Structure formats: C-alpha cells, structure tokens
KENULUM-554257 format. One record per residue: residue in one letter; residue number from 0; x, y, z of N, C-alpha, C in turn. Coordinates in nm, 2 decimals, m for minus. Example, Ala and Ser with C-alpha at 12.3 -4.5 7.8 and 13.67 -1.06 7.14 Angstrom:
2
bamar  drense  n.c1  n.c2  n.c3  ca.c1  ca.c2  ca.c3  c.c1  c.c2  c.c3
A  0  1.32  m0.57  0.78  1.23  m0.45  0.78  1.32  m0.33  0.78;
S  1  1.28  m0.22  0.71  1.37  m0.11  0.71  1.29  0.00  0.79;
END
This chain:
58
bamar  drense  n.c1  n.c2  n.c3  ca.c1  ca.c2  ca.c3  c.c1  c.c2  c.c3
N  0  3.85  m0.98  m0.65  3.85  m1.08  m0.76  3.72  m1.06  m0.84;
P  1  3.73  m1.02  m0.97  3.61  m0.99  m1.05  3.53  m1.12  m1.08;
A  2  3.60  m1.23  m1.09  3.52  m1.36  m1.12  3.43  m1.39  m1.00;
L  3  3.48  m1.37  m0.88  3.40  m1.40  m0.76  3.29  m1.31  m0.75;
R  4  3.31  m1.18  m0.77  3.21  m1.08  m0.77  3.10  m1.11  m0.87;
G  5  3.14  m1.15  m0.99  3.04  m1.19  m1.09  2.95  m1.31  m1.05;
A  6  3.02  m1.41  m0.99  2.94  m1.52  m0.94  2.84  m1.49  m0.83;
V  7  2.89  m1.40  m0.74  2.80  m1.36  m0.63  2.68  m1.28  m0.69;
R  8  2.71  m1.19  m0.78  2.60  m1.11  m0.84  2.50  m1.20  m0.91;
R  9  2.55  m1.31  m0.97  2.45  m1.40  m1.04  2.37  m1.48  m0.95;
W  10  2.43  m1.53  m0.84  2.37  m1.63  m0.76  2.30  m1.58  m0.63;
L  11  2.34  m1.46  m0.58  2.29  m1.41  m0.46  2.14  m1.38  m0.46;
P  12  2.08  m1.33  m0.57  1.94  m1.31  m0.57  1.86  m1.44  m0.57;
V  13  1.92  m1.54  m0.64  1.85  m1.68  m0.64  1.85  m1.74  m0.51;
V  14  1.97  m1.73  m0.44  1.98  m1.79  m0.30  1.89  m1.71  m0.21;
G  15  1.88  m1.58  m0.22  1.80  m1.50  m0.14  1.65  m1.53  m0.15;
V  16  1.60  m1.55  m0.27  1.46  m1.59  m0.30  1.43  m1.73  m0.24;
A  17  1.52  m1.82  m0.26  1.50  m1.96  m0.21  1.50  m1.96  m0.06;
G  18  1.59  m1.88  0.00  1.60  m1.88  0.15  1.47  m1.81  0.20;
A  19  1.43  m1.70  0.14  1.31  m1.63  0.18  1.18  m1.72  0.18;
G  20  1.17  m1.80  0.08  1.06  m1.90  0.07  1.06  m2.00  0.18;
W  21  1.18  m2.05  0.21  1.20  m2.14  0.32  1.17  m2.08  0.46;
V  22  1.21  m1.96  0.48  1.19  m1.89  0.61  1.04  m1.85  0.62;
L  23  0.98  m1.80  0.52  0.84  m1.76  0.53  0.74  m1.87  0.54;
V  24  0.76  m1.98  0.47  0.67  m2.09  0.48  0.71  m2.20  0.58;
G  25  0.84  m2.23  0.59  0.90  m2.32  0.68  0.88  m2.47  0.64;
G  26  0.96  m2.55  0.70  0.96  m2.69  0.68  0.99  m2.74  0.54;
L  27  0.95  m2.86  0.51  0.98  m2.92  0.38  0.91  m2.85  0.27;
L  28  0.78  m2.81  0.30  0.71  m2.74  0.19  0.77  m2.60  0.16;
G  29  0.82  m2.53  0.27  0.89  m2.41  0.24  1.02  m2.42  0.17;
L  30  1.09  m2.53  0.19  1.21  m2.56  0.12  1.18  m2.59  m0.03;
L  31  1.08  m2.66  m0.05  1.04  m2.69  m0.19  0.99  m2.57  m0.27;
L  32  0.91  m2.49  m0.20  0.86  m2.36  m0.26  0.97  m2.26  m0.28;
G  33  1.07  m2.26  m0.18  1.18  m2.17  m0.20  1.27  m2.21  m0.32;
L  34  1.29  m2.34  m0.33  1.37  m2.39  m0.45  1.30  m2.36  m0.58;
A  35  1.17  m2.38  m0.58  1.09  m2.34  m0.70  1.10  m2.19  m0.73;
A  36  1.08  m2.11  m0.63  1.09  m1.97  m0.65  1.23  m1.93  m0.69;
G  37  1.33  m1.99  m0.63  1.47  m1.96  m0.67  1.50  m2.00  m0.81;
G  38  1.45  m2.11  m0.86  1.46  m2.15  m1.00  1.39  m2.05  m1.09;
G  39  1.28  m2.00  m1.05  1.21  m1.90  m1.13  1.29  m1.77  m1.14;
A  40  1.35  m1.73  m1.03  1.43  m1.61  m1.03  1.55  m1.63  m1.12;
W  41  1.61  m1.75  m1.11  1.73  m1.78  m1.19  1.69  m1.77  m1.34;
W  42  1.58  m1.83  m1.38  1.54  m1.83  m1.52  1.51  m1.69  m1.56;
W  43  1.44  m1.61  m1.48  1.40  m1.47  m1.52  1.53  m1.39  m1.53;
L  44  1.62  m1.40  m1.44  1.75  m1.32  m1.45  1.83  m1.36  m1.58;
R  45  1.83  m1.49  m1.60  1.91  m1.54  m1.72  1.84  m1.49  m1.85;
R  46  1.71  m1.49  m1.85  1.64  m1.44  m1.97  1.66  m1.29  m1.99;
A  47  1.66  m1.22  m1.88  1.68  m1.07  m1.89  1.82  m1.04  m1.94;
R  48  1.92  m1.12  m1.89  2.06  m1.09  m1.94  2.08  m1.13  m2.08;
S  49  2.02  m1.24  m2.13  2.04  m1.28  m2.27  1.97  m1.19  m2.36;
A  50  1.87  m1.11  m2.31  1.80  m1.02  m2.40  1.88  m0.88  m2.40;
G  51  1.98  m0.87  m2.32  2.07  m0.75  m2.33  2.03  m0.65  m2.22;
G  52  1.93  m0.68  m2.14  1.89  m0.58  m2.04  1.92  m0.63  m1.90;
G  53  1.90  m0.55  m1.81  1.91  m0.59  m1.67  1.78  m0.63  m1.62;
P  54  1.77  m0.68  m1.49  1.65  m0.73  m1.43  1.54  m0.62  m1.43;
A  55  1.57  m0.49  m1.42  1.47  m0.39  m1.42  1.40  m0.37  m1.56;
E  56  1.47  m0.41  m1.66  1.43  m0.39  m1.80  1.35  m0.51  m1.85;
A  57  1.35  m0.62  m1.78  1.29  m0.74  m1.83  1.14  m0.74  m1.83;
END
C-alpha cells in the first residue's frame, strides 16, 4: 500500500529520534527531550521536503 509506505517514511525518523532520546536519557526528562528532538526532526524533514530536496540536501 503506497499510502502506508509514505506515512511510515514520514514518521519513522521522528519516532526513532524521540525513542532514542527517551532510551538514552531515561525517565520523564528523557521522554520530554525525546519529544523535543522528535519535533525538531519533524520540522527539519518538513522544511527539507518543502524546499524540494531530501534530508541530505537540507
């Protein structure tokens, strides 16, 4: 299903960054830092896509 693949490609990096922050720091602070880092990754990827390039070109 192409729609599902597109959704996974958009959200998997964000979820990965958020999860990594939670795992590396741990606890409530890690959860908050992970969510902040995931939001930053989402913003960066969205900005790169709107500029017409991929994440490597941003």
